[in-house]
PLY file of the C-alpha trace (Angstrom):
ply
format ascii 1.0
element vertex 239
property float x
property float y
property float z
element edge 238
property int vertex1
property int vertex2
end_header
238.45 -54.27 -75.19
237.78 -52.46 -78.48
236.88 -48.79 -78.32
233.29 -47.97 -79.13
232.98 -45.79 -82.25
230.82 -42.75 -81.60
227.91 -42.31 -83.96
227.89 -38.59 -83.31
228.69 -36.62 -86.47
231.67 -34.31 -86.46
231.33 -30.75 -87.79
233.34 -31.81 -90.86
231.00 -34.71 -91.68
227.95 -32.48 -91.21
229.44 -29.93 -93.60
230.22 -32.63 -96.20
226.66 -33.94 -95.97
225.24 -30.44 -96.36
227.55 -29.77 -99.32
226.40 -32.97 -101.06
222.73 -32.06 -100.58
223.35 -28.50 -101.79
225.22 -29.77 -104.86
222.29 -32.07 -105.75
219.78 -29.23 -105.34
221.86 -26.96 -107.59
222.25 -29.66 -110.25
218.50 -30.38 -110.21
217.69 -26.66 -110.37
219.98 -26.09 -113.34
218.62 -29.16 -115.13
214.95 -28.28 -114.59
215.34 -24.61 -115.50
217.43 -25.48 -118.57
214.68 -27.77 -119.86
212.01 -25.18 -118.94
213.72 -22.37 -120.87
214.50 -24.67 -123.81
210.84 -25.79 -123.98
209.63 -22.19 -124.14
211.87 -21.62 -127.12
209.24 -23.59 -129.04
206.13 -23.36 -126.82
204.39 -20.03 -126.23
203.98 -19.37 -122.48
200.24 -19.62 -121.76
200.26 -17.40 -118.66
202.68 -15.53 -116.39
202.83 -14.93 -112.66
202.05 -11.24 -113.23
198.90 -12.08 -115.19
197.68 -14.29 -112.35
198.51 -11.67 -109.72
196.71 -8.92 -111.62
193.68 -11.19 -112.08
193.54 -11.88 -108.34
193.92 -8.17 -107.58
190.95 -7.41 -109.83
188.81 -10.00 -108.01
189.81 -8.55 -104.63
188.77 -5.10 -105.90
185.38 -6.50 -106.87
186.09 -6.51 -110.61
185.68 -9.39 -113.03
188.57 -11.71 -113.83
190.36 -10.38 -116.93
193.37 -11.70 -118.79
193.01 -10.51 -122.37
195.76 -11.66 -124.73
196.30 -13.08 -128.19
199.59 -14.45 -129.45
200.98 -13.02 -132.68
203.89 -14.77 -134.41
207.07 -12.73 -134.78
206.86 -12.54 -138.58
203.30 -11.21 -138.35
204.08 -8.41 -135.90
204.44 -4.96 -137.40
208.05 -4.03 -138.13
207.17 -0.61 -136.73
206.34 -2.23 -133.39
209.55 -4.27 -133.30
211.61 -1.17 -134.03
209.66 0.96 -131.53
210.21 -1.60 -128.75
213.95 -1.61 -129.35
214.12 2.17 -129.77
212.11 2.85 -126.64
213.19 0.09 -124.29
216.62 -1.19 -125.29
218.53 0.52 -128.12
221.45 -1.93 -127.79
219.23 -5.02 -127.82
220.81 -6.44 -130.96
224.36 -5.86 -129.68
224.43 -7.01 -126.06
224.20 -10.51 -124.62
221.43 -9.79 -122.17
222.87 -6.93 -120.12
223.57 -3.33 -121.05
226.03 -2.26 -118.37
226.33 1.29 -119.73
222.55 1.74 -119.46
222.63 0.33 -115.92
225.39 2.78 -114.98
223.48 5.72 -116.44
220.30 4.66 -114.64
222.17 4.34 -111.35
223.69 7.80 -111.68
220.31 9.39 -112.53
218.62 7.59 -109.63
221.16 9.09 -107.22
220.08 12.58 -108.27
216.33 12.03 -108.54
213.55 10.51 -106.45
212.07 9.06 -109.62
213.52 5.56 -110.16
214.75 4.88 -113.69
215.25 1.28 -114.79
218.20 0.00 -116.80
216.80 -3.42 -117.64
217.17 -4.75 -121.16
214.40 -6.39 -123.17
216.05 -9.72 -122.38
215.92 -9.03 -118.63
212.31 -7.91 -118.81
211.37 -11.04 -120.76
213.09 -13.27 -118.22
211.33 -11.43 -115.40
207.90 -11.50 -117.03
207.96 -15.16 -118.09
209.86 -16.99 -115.35
209.61 -14.92 -112.17
207.13 -13.49 -109.72
206.42 -9.72 -109.45
208.29 -7.74 -106.83
211.70 -6.36 -105.93
214.37 -8.19 -103.95
218.00 -9.23 -104.29
216.95 -12.88 -104.54
214.57 -12.14 -107.39
217.22 -10.03 -109.12
219.69 -12.92 -108.89
217.17 -15.24 -110.53
216.53 -12.59 -113.18
220.25 -12.52 -114.04
220.31 -16.31 -114.23
217.25 -16.64 -116.49
218.42 -13.74 -118.67
221.66 -15.60 -119.30
219.72 -18.76 -120.15
217.36 -17.19 -122.67
220.25 -15.37 -124.34
222.04 -18.73 -124.59
219.09 -20.80 -125.81
216.80 -18.36 -127.63
217.36 -16.16 -130.65
216.93 -12.40 -130.47
213.80 -12.82 -132.59
212.28 -15.24 -130.06
213.13 -12.97 -127.13
211.48 -9.99 -128.80
208.48 -12.09 -129.88
207.84 -13.34 -126.34
208.40 -9.87 -124.90
205.84 -8.25 -127.19
203.29 -10.98 -126.51
203.40 -11.16 -122.70
204.20 -7.60 -121.58
201.47 -5.83 -119.60
199.84 -3.23 -121.84
196.86 -2.10 -119.75
194.45 -3.17 -117.04
193.94 -6.84 -117.83
195.65 -6.47 -121.22
198.79 -8.39 -122.16
200.75 -8.28 -125.37
200.71 -6.02 -128.38
197.70 -7.61 -130.07
195.31 -7.10 -127.15
196.61 -3.54 -126.76
196.27 -2.69 -130.44
192.71 -4.03 -130.67
191.66 -2.14 -127.53
193.40 1.18 -128.24
193.54 1.31 -132.04
190.74 -1.11 -133.01
193.05 -2.95 -135.38
195.56 -5.79 -135.30
199.18 -5.26 -134.24
200.06 -6.60 -137.68
199.33 -3.20 -139.25
200.42 -0.80 -136.52
201.85 2.49 -137.81
205.08 4.10 -136.59
203.18 6.67 -134.53
200.89 4.06 -132.97
203.78 1.73 -132.16
205.84 4.52 -130.57
202.85 5.69 -128.53
202.19 2.18 -127.23
205.83 1.61 -126.26
205.85 5.00 -124.52
203.40 3.67 -121.91
205.15 0.29 -121.37
206.86 1.29 -118.10
203.49 1.84 -116.40
200.53 0.84 -118.60
198.02 1.06 -115.77
198.90 4.70 -115.13
199.26 5.83 -118.74
197.26 4.87 -121.81
197.68 5.39 -125.58
193.98 6.25 -125.60
194.60 9.32 -123.38
198.24 10.33 -123.79
199.64 13.03 -121.54
202.18 15.62 -122.68
204.86 13.46 -121.06
203.80 10.43 -123.13
203.79 12.51 -126.31
207.37 13.61 -125.55
208.37 9.99 -125.06
206.66 9.07 -128.32
208.67 11.70 -130.21
211.90 10.48 -128.62
211.09 6.90 -129.62
210.32 7.99 -133.18
213.71 9.75 -133.41
215.45 6.63 -132.10
213.55 4.51 -134.62
214.95 6.64 -137.45
218.47 6.21 -136.07
218.09 2.43 -135.84
217.49 2.06 -139.55
216.43 -1.30 -140.95
216.33 -4.23 -138.54
218.22 -7.43 -139.47
215.13 -9.64 -139.10
0 1
1 2
2 3
3 4
4 5
5 6
6 7
7 8
8 9
9 10
10 11
11 12
12 13
13 14
14 15
15 16
16 17
17 18
18 19
19 20
20 21
21 22
22 23
23 24
24 25
25 26
26 27
27 28
28 29
29 30
30 31
31 32
32 33
33 34
34 35
35 36
36 37
37 38
38 39
39 40
40 41
41 42
42 43
43 44
44 45
45 46
46 47
47 48
48 49
49 50
50 51
51 52
52 53
53 54
54 55
55 56
56 57
57 58
58 59
59 60
60 61
61 62
62 63
63 64
64 65
65 66
66 67
67 68
68 69
69 70
70 71
71 72
72 73
73 74
74 75
75 76
76 77
77 78
78 79
79 80
80 81
81 82
82 83
83 84
84 85
85 86
86 87
87 88
88 89
89 90
90 91
91 92
92 93
93 94
94 95
95 96
96 97
97 98
98 99
99 100
100 101
101 102
102 103
103 104
104 105
105 106
106 107
107 108
108 109
109 110
110 111
111 112
112 113
113 114
114 115
115 116
116 117
117 118
118 119
119 120
120 121
121 122
122 123
123 124
124 125
125 126
126 127
127 128
128 129
129 130
130 131
131 132
132 133
133 134
134 135
135 136
136 137
137 138
138 139
139 140
140 141
141 142
142 143
143 144
144 145
145 146
146 147
147 148
148 149
149 150
150 151
151 152
152 153
153 154
154 155
155 156
156 157
157 158
158 159
159 160
160 161
161 162
162 163
163 164
164 165
165 166
166 167
167 168
168 169
169 170
170 171
171 172
172 173
173 174
174 175
175 176
176 177
177 178
178 179
179 180
180 181
181 182
182 183
183 184
184 185
185 186
186 187
187 188
188 189
189 190
190 191
191 192
192 193
193 194
194 195
195 196
196 197
197 198
198 199
199 200
200 201
201 202
202 203
203 204
204 205
205 206
206 207
207 208
208 209
209 210
210 211
211 212
212 213
213 214
214 215
215 216
216 217
217 218
218 219
219 220
220 221
221 222
222 223
223 224
224 225
225 226
226 227
227 228
228 229
229 230
230 231
231 232
232 233
233 234
234 235
235 236
236 237
237 238
């Protein structure tokens, strides 16, 4: 009499099945995200998760829905603003491939000695975070940030990264991008922003709902002066 073959899966077969499913999920994820990032090389992102979250928060607080933004092409943005963003947020932007490990190390050391948290994220990391990810802090989100930063550095030019960054970054309560900020604070287009105006705007980037170029504190003025000095050191930009 032939032995009856048990249909019960062994631990090895279960593991192989799980591994096949996981491999398919990873392949699909890489494929979808690759196409997504490649598409946004040519298509301007219409909205971000942060914009939606801030809009919902305003409604909860009893305020009107507000997402004020206007896209400005890279060539039309003030050179002063481009230089100020690099000087204030990521001085090695043109040299690194998405990550400035020296800046991360310095930020880590300073954070060990102070209660005030200092970030070491590059413009590329901030762009990846703003465009592709949800707001918040977690190791999972950080892992995705690293992944998307690598992708945009691979598929986008430095000009495109800086263009997207300056058009989607939060610049005030319900304000996003340099154009909306410039029209609200300076009553002019970001096309003609001066060095002082650009440096002042970038000085409030880390927390634009706490600080404002319209009412700069002494701390913001000090940051503005530091950015202006860094702008002089940068010299002429290659684009």
